[in-house]
C-alpha positions in Angstrom: 0.0 0.3 -0.2 0.8 3.3 0.3 1.1 6.2 3.2 1.4 9.8 2.5 2.6 11.6 4.5 1.7 15.8 5.0 3.5 17.8 8.4 3.2 21.7 8.5 5.1 22.7 9.7 7.5 21.2 9.3 9.6 19.9 12.3 6.6 20.0 14.2 6.7 18.1 17.5 3.4 17.2 19.4 4.2 16.9 23.6 2.7 13.0 24.2 3.9 10.0 25.9 5.8 8.6 23.6 5.6 5.1 24.4 1.3 5.7 24.3 0.9 7.6 21.6 3.3 5.2 19.1 0.3 2.8 19.5 -2.2 5.7 18.4 -0.9 5.7 15.7 -0.2 2.6 14.9 -3.5 1.2 15.9 -5.6 3.6 13.7 -2.7 3.1 11.1 -3.1 -1.4 11.6 -7.4 -0.2 11.4 -6.9 0.9 8.1 -4.3 -2.2 6.3 -6.4 -4.9 8.1 -10.0 -3.1 6.8 -9.0 -2.4 3.3 -9.8 -4.5 0.3 -8.1 -3.6 -1.7 -5.0 -1.8 -1.8 -4.5 0.0 0.8 -3.5 4.2 0.7 -3.9 6.2 3.9 -3.0 10.3 4.1 -1.6 11.9 7.6 -2.1 15.1 7.7 0.0 16.4 10.7 -1.3 20.6 10.8 -0.7 22.9 13.4 -3.6 24.9 14.9 -3.4 28.4 17.4 -4.2 25.6 20.1 -2.3 22.1 19.8 -1.4 20.4 17.2 -4.6 18.2 14.8 -3.3 14.4 13.1 -5.6 13.3 10.3 -5.1 9.5 9.4 -7.7 9.2 6.5 -8.3 6.2 4.4 -9.6 3.9 1.8 -11.8 1.3 3.7 -14.7 -0.7 3.6 -15.2 2.1 5.7 -17.7 3.1 9.1 -22.1 1.7 8.3 -23.7 5.3 10.0 -25.3 3.5 12.5 -22.6 1.8 14.0 -19.6 5.2 14.6 -21.0 6.2 17.8 -19.7 3.3 19.4 -16.9 2.4 17.9 -14.8 3.8 20.5 -17.4 2.4 23.6 -14.9 -1.2 24.8 -15.6 -4.7 23.9 -17.8 -3.2 20.4 -16.4 -5.0 17.4 -18.8 -3.7 14.1 -21.6 -7.3 13.8 -20.5 -8.9 10.8 -22.5 -12.1 11.4 -20.9 -15.4 10.7 -17.6 -14.0 8.9 -14.6 -13.4 11.8 -11.8 -12.3 9.2 -10.3 -9.2 10.9 -9.7 -10.5 14.5 -9.8 -8.5 17.2 -11.3 -7.8 20.6 -13.2 -4.1 20.7 -10.0 -2.5 22.9 -8.0 -0.9 20.3 -10.4 2.1 19.6 -11.2 2.2 22.9 -7.7 2.9 23.7 -6.8 5.3 21.4 -9.9 7.2 22.6 -8.3 7.6 26.2 -4.8 8.3 25.4 -6.6 11.1 23.5 -8.5 13.0 26.7 -6.0 11.7 29.1 -3.4 13.9 26.5 -5.9 16.9 26.8 -6.9 15.4 23.8 -10.0 14.5 21.5 -10.1 12.4 19.0 -13.3 11.7 16.0 -14.5 9.7 13.2 -16.0 10.6 9.9 -17.0 7.9 7.8 -18.9 6.7 4.8 -18.8 2.3 3.6 -16.8 2.0 0.2 -16.1 5.0 0.6 -13.3 4.8 3.6 -13.1 6.1 7.3 -10.8 9.7 8.4 -9.8 9.9 11.8 -9.0 13.0 13.8 -7.5 14.0 16.7 -6.1 17.5 18.3 -3.8 17.6 21.1 -3.6 20.6 22.6 -0.3 22.7 22.9 0.2 22.1 26.8 -1.5 18.8 27.4 -4.7 19.4 30.1 -4.5 23.5 30.9 
């Protein structure tokens, strides 16, 4: 697959726990790859805002049905797929991602449409919990 990264300004830095924030990004990239039925194309946009840093991870995967979007960050939630179990997991990854974003004083949002992919937007303030 392809991953395209835009960082504005170049050399942009955030204040975050290295281990946990690396896991956040890894989880989102892993999901973008696992839930894609063709060659993955992932766009990562990182930009500085007045109050912090916004990171967007957009993919060309299978997308998420509207009725499931409000639950994907719930602990143990997995989108029902009937009797298909081709992607393994426990429903903990996105819950962890949201928890880590919140612990950094930030947030995560998702927009998605079936067959058109998903976009996860993370916001981390310049100085967490300020």
